[in-house]
N, C-alpha and C positions, 0 to 999 in steps of 0.2 A: 455791411461795412467790412473792409479788409482788415484782418487781424494784424497786429504788430508782428514784425518778423520774429521777435523774441518768443512769441507764443507758437510759432511753427517749427522751431528747432531748439534743441537743448544743447547748451554749451558744456564744456568740461567742468566749469564752476558749478553749474546747476546739478550735474551728476554728483559732484562731491557733496553738495548741500542735500541732495536726496538721500545719500548714504548717511550723512550725519543726522538728518531728520529721522531716519529709520531707528536710530538709537534713542533719540529724545521722545519719539512717539510712544515708546513703552510707558512713558509717564504722560501721554496725551499732549505732548508739547512739540514745538518746532524750534526750541532754543538751541542755538549753536553752542553756547556756553555750557549748558547742561550736557549736550552731546559729547563734548570733549571730556568731561568728567566720566561719562559712561563708557566711552571708548577706552579710556585709561584703565578703569577698574575691570573691564572685560578681559584685559590682558594680565591681570593678576594671576589668572590661570591661563598660560599661553595657549594650551590646547583649545580651551573654550573661546579665547579671543580670536584665534585664527579661524576656527570653525564659524563663529558669528560673522566675521568680516567676509569670508568667502561666500556665505549664504546670502548676505544682504547685497553683495555686489551682483551675484547671479540673479536674484529676484528683481533688482532694479534694471539690469540689462534686459531681462525678459520683458519687463513692462515697457521699456523704451522701444525695443526692436519690434514688439508685436503691436505697438500703436495704442496702448492704453492711455487713459486720461493723464495728461501731463501735469495737471494741478495736483492730483493725488500722488503722482510719482514724485514731484518736488517736495510734497509734504511728508514723504516717508511712509505713507499708508500702505504701499505695496510691499515694503521691505521689512517692517518690524516683526511680523510673525515669523518670517524666514530667519531673521536674526536670532530670535529666541530658540528656534529649532537648531540652528547652527551652534549656538552656545551650549545647548544641552547635549548634542551629539559629540561636540568637541571635548566636553568635560568628561563624559562617561567612557570614552575610548582613547587609547594611546595614539598620539599623532602618527599617521602613516598615509601613504598614497591611497590606500583602500578606504580609510576613514574619510578623506576629503572627497573621494568619489561618492561615498554615501551622503556626505553633506550636500554635495551638488544635487543629487537625486532628491533628497528630502526638501531642499530649497525649492526645486522645481515643483514638487508635489504641493508644498505649502503655498507657493505663489498662486497656483490655479485654484486651490481651495479658497484662498483669499478673494480671488475674483468672483468665484461662485457665491460665497457668503456675502460679499459686497452687494451682489445683485439680489439675492434672496432676502436678506435682512433689510437692505436698502429700500425695498418696496414698502416696508412698514415704518420707514424713517428711523431704523435702529442701526447702531454701529455693530461691526462684526467682531470687535474686541480681539481677544486672543483665541477665538474658536478654531481658526485654521491651524494655529500652533498646537492646540490640544490634540486634534485629530492626527496630525502628523507625528508628534512625539509619541503618542500612544502606539501608532503603527510601528515605529522604530522599537519601542520598548517591548512590545509583544513579539517582535521578530528577533529579539536579542539572542535567544538560545540557539537560533539557527545561523547567526552570523559568526561562524567559527573562525573565519580568517581575521577577525578583528579582536584585538586584545583590550579587555577592560582596563580602565585607568585606575591607578592606586593614588592619584593625586587627591588631595583633601584629607588624606590619612596622616601624612607626615607634613603638617603645615609649616613647621619651622624650617624644614629642609627646603621647601619651595620658596619661602620668604628669603632665605639665605641666597638662593639662586637668583632672586630678583634684585636684591639690594645689599647683599652682604651682611656682615655682623651688625652694622648700625641699624639696618632695617629690622633685623631680628630683635635687637634690644628695644627698639622703639615699639614694636608690636608687643613684646613681653611687658613693657611698661603699661601699655593700654590694657592688656588683659588683667594685670594686677590692680590697676587703678579703678576699673569699672567693676565694682562688687555686686551691683544690683542685677539680678537675673532678668528683671524687666527690661532694663536698658540694653543688656547684652543681647537678649533675644530680639529686641526691636532692631538693632543693627544687623544681626544675623538675617532677619527677615527681609530687610532692605537689600542686603547683598544677594540674597537668594533669588531676587527678581532677575538678576543677571547671572544666575547659576554660579555665584561665588560662595565659598563655604567658610570664610573666615571674617572676623570682626571688622578688619580694616576696610574692606570693600563697602560695608554698610555705613561706616563713618564718612568715607569719601562721598558716597551718594547723598548722605544727609547734608554734607557741606555744599554739594552741588545744588541741592534743592533749596537750601537757605539762600544762596546767591541768586538762583533763578526765580524762586517764588516762595515768599513767606507763607502764603495761604496753603500752598501744597504741603509744605513741611508741617504746618499746624494740623492739617487734615490727616497726614500720615500718623502723627502722634495720637490724634483723637481716635482714629479707627483702631489703632493698636491698643490704646488704653481701654476703650469700651469692650473689646474682645477679652482683654486681660481680666477686667472686672467680672465679666460674665463667666469666664472660666472658673474664677474663684467662687462665684455665687453658686454655681451648680456642681462644683466639685470635680471639674475636669482637670487633669494634670497639665498645668501650663508649661512646665519645663520641657514637655515633649516637643514643643515648637523649636527648641534649640537644636534638635537633631533631625526633625522631619522637614524643617525649612518650609513649612506650609503657611506661616503667619503672614506672608506677603499678600494673601487674599484679603485680609482685613485692611491693610494699607491701601491697596489698589481700589477696593470698593469705596472707601472713604474719599479718596482723591477723585474718582470718577463721578460719584454722585454729589459730593459736597462742593465741587468747584469747577467741573468741566461740562458735563452734560446738563447740569442744572446751574443756574446763576447762584453763586455763593451767597449765603445769608443765614439768618437765625433759623429759618424754616428748614433749609437744606441740611444744616448742621444737626438740627433736631431729628431729622429722618435718618441720619447716619447712626445716631444713638439707638433708634428704634430698629433699624435693619441689621446692624452688626451681629446681634445674637442669632439671627437666622443664618447668617454666614457661618458662624461658629458651628451651629448644628449641622449644616450641610457639609462643612469641612470634616467634622468628626465622623459623621455617618458614611460619607463617601470614602474616607480612609479605610474604614472596615471592609467595605465592598471591594475596593480596588486592591486591597491587600491579598485577596484571593488570587488575583492575577499577577501579583508581585510588581505592580506599577503604582505610580502616584497619581492622585487626582489633579496635581499641579494647580492650575488656576481655574478649575471648574467651578468652585463655589462663587468666586468673584464674577465669572461670566453669567452664571444662573441668576444671581440676585440682581445684578445691574440690568440685564436684558429684561427680566420679568418686571422689574419696577418701572423701567422706562416705557415698556409696552403698556403696562397698566395705566400710566399717566396719559398716554395717547388716547385712551378710551374714555376719558372724562367728557361728559356731555356739555359742561359749562367751561368757558374759557377761564383759566385761573387768574387770580390776582397775585398769588404767591406760588412758590415752587415752579418757577418758569424754566422751561428748557431753553438753552442758548440757541438762538436761531442760526447763527454762524459761529463756529468755534474759533476763538481768537488765540488759542494755544497757551493761555495763561489765566489763572483764576482771577488775578487782580484786574486784568483788562475786561474779563467777562463781567465782573462786579461793577467796576467804575463806569464802564460804558453802558451796560444794559440796565443798571439801576436807574441811571438818568433817562435812558431811552424808554424804559417801561413807563415812566411818568409822562414822557413826551408822546409815546405811541402805546397806550395801555393795551395789553393783549386781551384784557377783559372787555374792551370796547372797540370792536372791529369797524364800526361805522362812526364816522365823524359827522355829527349832525349839527346843522346851523339853527339859529333861532328862526321861527316860522313867520317872519314879518319883515317889512322895510322900516327903517327909521328907528327912533327911540321909543321903547315901551317900558312899562313898569310892571314888576312882579307883584301883583296885589295879594296873591297867595303862593306860598312855596310848599315844600314838603311838610307834612304834618300841620296843615293849615288850621286857622282858628275856627272856621265855619264848616268847611267840608274837608276833603283830602284826609280822611281818617281811615284807619284799619287797612283793608286790602287796597284802598285807593289813596294811600298816604303819599305816594311818590309822584304827585301830579303838580302842575303849575297852572296858575291863572294869570293872564296878561291883560293889561289895559294901557291906555295912553293918558298921561296926565300933563297939565300945564305947569308953569313955573311955581304956582301956588300949591301944587299937589292935587288939584281938582281934576276929576275925570270928565267933567261936562261943562258946557257953557250955559248961559241963561239959568233957568231953575232946574234943569235936568229932568223935566217931566216927560220928555219924548226921547225915543231911542236915537233920533238924529242929533240930539244935543250932546251925545257922548262922542268924544273925540275918536274912539276906536271903531265906532259903528260904521260898517261899510268899507273899512280899510282892508287891503289885500292880505290874505293868508297864504303862506307859501309852503311847499313841500320841504321838510327839513333835510332830506337826503334822497338819493335815487331810490326808486322802488316801483312796486306794482300796487295799484289801488285794490285793496281787498274788500272794501265796503264804502259805499257813497250814498248818503241819505240827504235829500234836498227838499222834502215836501212839508216840513213842519213850520207853521207860521211863527213869526217873532212875537214875543210877549209884550204887553204894555209894561211900562216901568213899574216895578214892585210886584208884578204877578209872576207865577212860575207854572210850568207844565210838568207835573210829576208823572204823568202817564208816559210821555216821551222824554224821559229824564235827560238824555244827552243831547236832544235836539238834532239839528242837522249836523251830520258827522261825516268825516272822511278818515278811513283807516288805511295806512300805507304799509305794505310789507317790504322791509329792507333786507332781511335774510330769514332763514328758517326759524330763528328764535327771537327776532326783533321786529316789532311793529310800532308805528306811531299813530296816535289818535288825536284828531283836532275836532273839537266839538263846540256847540252853541253857535254854529255858523248862520249867516243871514238866509232867510227864506229865498229859495230859487237863485242862490248865488254860486252854487257848487259848479265848478268848471270841468270836473272829471267824472268818469263813471267806472264802475267795477271792471277790473281787467286792464285798465289803461296803464301804460308805463309813464312814469313821471320822473323828471330830473330835479336835482337839488335846486331850490329857488324858484321853481315853476309855480305859477298862480293856480291854486286849487279851489279857492272860494273867497268869501269875505266875512269879516267878523260880524256876528249878529247877536241876537238875544233870544234864541229858541231853546226849548227844553227847560230844565230846572235852572233858570237864569233870571234873577230879578232885575239885572241891569246888564248892558252889553259888555262882554268880555270874551276872551279866547281861552278855552280850557285845552291844555296840552298834556299828554302823558305818553310814556313808552310802556309797551306791554309785550307779553311773550306769545300771544295768539291773536287771531283776527276778529274776535267777537266784540260787539259793541259794549257789553258789560264786563269786559275782562278787567282783572285786577292789574295794578301798576307794577312796574319793576324799577329798580334803582339804577338809572342810566343817565350819564351826563350829556351836556352839549359839548361838541368838539372844540369850537373856538368862538368866543363872543367878547364884545367890549363891555366893560363895566364903567359907567360914568362916575367920576369922582370930582372933588372940588378942583383938583389940579389938572384935570383932563380925563383921559381914558386909560384903563389898564386892560391888557388882553388876558383873558382867562382861557385856559386849556384843559379840556376834559373836566369841567367843573359844573357846579350846581348853583343856579341863581337863588338868591335869598330874598325874603320879603322886603318890599319897598326899594329894591335896587333898580336903577334905571339902566337898561340894556340896549345894545344895538349890534347889528352884524357889521363886520369890517367891509368896507367898499373897495373893490378891486382897483388897483392903480396900474395902468398899462405900462408905465415906465419901469416899475419894479418887476412886473410880470415878464417883460421882455428881457431885462438884464439878468434875472434869476432863472431863466429858462436854459439850463445847461443840457444840451442834447449831445449824444455821442458824435465826435468829430469836430465840435466847436473848439477853435484854437484862439488863445489870447496871448497878446504880446504885453509883457509886464516890464515897466521901468521902475527901478527902486533907487531912491536917494536917502542917505542916512546922515544925520547930524549927531555925532557922538565922538568922545575922546578914546573910546575903547575899541581895540582892534577887532574883537569878536563881532561887534555891531557893524563896523566899517566894511567888513568883507561881504556884507549882504548887498551892498550897493552894486548895481549893474543891471543887465537885461536878462529876462527869463522868458521861456516859452511854455505855456500851459496848454494841455489838450484834454478835452473831456472824453473819457473812455468808460467801458463797462467791464466787469469781471465775470468769472464763471457763474456767479450767482445772479447775473444780470443787474448788479448794483452799480449805480453811476458814481464816478469819482473824477476829480480833477487831478491830472498827473503833471508834475513839474518835470520836464524832459531834462533839465540841467542836473538836478540833484536826486530825482527819483521820488520826492515826497508825493503822498496821495491824500487828498481830502475827500472823503466819502460824503455823499449828500442824498437828500430825498426831498422831492417837491410834490406835494399832494394837491396842487392846484391853488390852494388858498394860503399855503404856508411853505416857506423854504427852510429846510433844516440841514445843517451839517451833522453827520452822525458819527464819524470816526476820522482819525488822522494817523497816518504812518509816515515816519521819516524824521528829519532833523527838526527839533523844536526851535522856535524863534527864527525859522526861515520865512521868506516872504509869503509862501503858501500857508504856513502856519498862522501868520497874522491875518491873512485873508479869512481863514477858517474861524479864528477866534472872533474877529470883528463882525462877521456875518453869520454867526453861529445859529441864530434863529431870527428869521425876518418874515413877517406876514406880507403877502403879496398886496394886501390892501389894509389900511387902518386910518383912523381919523387923525386930525391935527392934535398935537399935544398928547398923544397917546404913548403908552409905555408897556413893554412886555418884559417878563423876567424868566430866567432859566438858570440852570446850573451846569457848568463845564465839567468834563471828566477830571477827576483828581489827578490821575497819573500823567496827564498832559501838562499840568500847571505846577506840580510840585516835584521835587527831587531831593536826594540826599537822605540824611538820617531820619528826618521827619516822615518822609514818604515810606521808608522801611518800617518805621514804627506803626504807621497807619496801616500798612499791609497786614500786620499781625492781627489787628483787631477789626479790620474793615468789615468782615461779615456781621459783626455785632454792632458797631457804631462807627461814624465818621467824625473825626475831630478836625479834619482838613476840609475846606470847602472853597470853591471858586464860583462866585455868583456872576451872572451875566445879566445886563440890563440894556435894552435898546429903547431909545426915546427920540422923538422928533426935536430938532434943534429950535425951530421957530414955528409958530402957528402958521399954517398955510403952506409950508414947504412941501409937505407930503402930497398936497393937492395941486402943486404947481404944474403947469402944462409942459415945462421944458426940463425940469430936474427934480430930483428927490434928495433931501438932505436928512440924514439921521446921525445919531450919536450913540456909541456903545461904551459901556463902562464895565470893566472886569475887576472884581474885588476879591482878592485872596484873603482867606480868613483862617485863623488857627484858634480852635476852641471858641468860635464866635467873635473873636477879636480881629479887626481889620489890620493886616500887616502890609498890604501893597495894593495900590489902585492904578490901573492902566486905562487911559481914555483914548478913544479913537473917533474920528468923524469921517463920514462917508458921503460922497455926492455921486449920484447916478444920473447921467444925462439921457436924452432921447435915444441916442445910439446904443445904449446899454453899456457904456463905458463906466468904470469905477475910478474915482479918485479918493484914495484913503490916506488919512494922516493918523499915525499912531504916536501917542505921547506917553513916555514913561520917564522915570528918574534917570536912567542911564542913556537913553537915546530918543531921538525923534526920527520916525520913518515915514517917508512919503512914497506911496505906490500909485502908479497910473496903469490901469489894466484895460486894454482895448482889444476888441476883436481884431485878429490879424488881417482880415479883409479891409478893415477901416484904417489900419495903422500904416 
């Protein structure tokens, strides 16, 4: 597919953004707002400010002219290490042409080190952090005695004189007021440490950065305080002189470590915050010990402790043998802890990292779980995570007549299916079925098929009918493929299907606690869709049946274009301006992630379709735009489900809430959420979902504060055979009608 023109060349605006992002990337961000704050404080020392700007421009121009990755260039990842070097060199030497030649050379050196470490550490899935900056600034520092043509700077010694030159007497008086008002050494050193990240030596720089962090990300600010507080307490606990941080300016290591691990490279939460508390003492020890070693060379360790702990910890996490349920690495960095949390906390439930295989129920039609985990009769001890399935009638009976023969049981002889793709690891077919009430304890599991789904996940289906197994060892099987029929072989007094997940291919293996990916639970009012859940005893279950109308409509392949017509009924101007025509196109990004792109306003709705379920996973752009309502309305849609069925999910908080409540939620989000946006999708009428010419569904979005409903929005969607969508959204302020057709049909 031909890439859009915007991906083949970079405009002046994008170059400007790459420079700004180089500043905000120091805090792992691409926020333009934060970048403006950082650019301003970098010029509190004009020498450092000019040096940093020159360095970042050189690094970005090199990246562009030499043809390096444009996504990384736009994100500022090629520039932030050079920026730090330029700030350091510009601070330590008096401004002169010779100094800026040195800045240019160090920026070039740092850029190529950035590229090298991106390649080396990237092979292990690790960030290069500020390692290129460290090596470059050490080279400069160790060469300092030989750079006789350069004059060391005396800036930072006479702070008030420098402040006067920046803002006159008013600026000096304001700074003097701050100095006298902040009596706590803890707070003063915290601000000094924040400012030191940008090579600024006075209190005001740290205050401005803290203000920028507050506006940009509340979680980042909380993490910076948490990291510094833990370090402070450990200093006091072991008797290290804490006030030394006020003149060594090394305390930023604790702040950056907390931000990196607490909110960026790991999804923020109680567990990541807990690990910050555990790891910060190690950062303190590395800081104090490296200071002693580097003192011999009259240089600073700078950010070495931060780099060591973050890289070691992230690499250690990658060596885990089991997929974690907690302490999850962010798959794609969104540049803001709140987004990482609100989006991935929901997506981790939708696509749990601990469950890489989405398994279906191993049968057609409705079956009943006669035994679940920790069963009454069997399923004990090492085999407690197993299921028994049977078929029952309306009275709850498993058989017709008197039940004296296997053929009387409704499940006997019924098809047994592969729950997921895999390779047959074992197939036993030669054990006769028992007479009713008898058991075969010698061949305990009876006729059995074991399927390997990956290196650590196998499924076992047992008590199959004599000579009914359709596969043999080594065969490849697909999800839903017939592998045999339900029987009464082995330790089975009556026909039923025994099913379990296990970690190895042996017939007698113990069970593991692993859920089914998607299945329907029958309830009095219809069916509800369960996602990565565990059937319970006596529950009636079924697999969703694929609907071809939905499958076609929700198949968004790159290049698909849709023409959208929007009508709005509202008295408010902000809603009326949505009316009009739009063009949407399906594209993919650098991560090969699919998204729908609104060409008119630039909004993007990211999606994922695993064959049996359509998900929207993320949204960028203007809220309450037509594409936003398309995203919200079809947030989660199964490709197939029964009439009168219902599915539930949760929308990301940051997309549905704003204002002071959202700000307050940000502060405590890693600990608990008091804001919530529930999503529910239901069929409007029995039979609609099975209609041959259209599908009609209804979605309800409910906003809650502390569990109390505050706003409800309803929408109805009709999908026809052509794959066109007709969506009606109804809320208090407006009614929106959207017709979305493929452009070839419009």
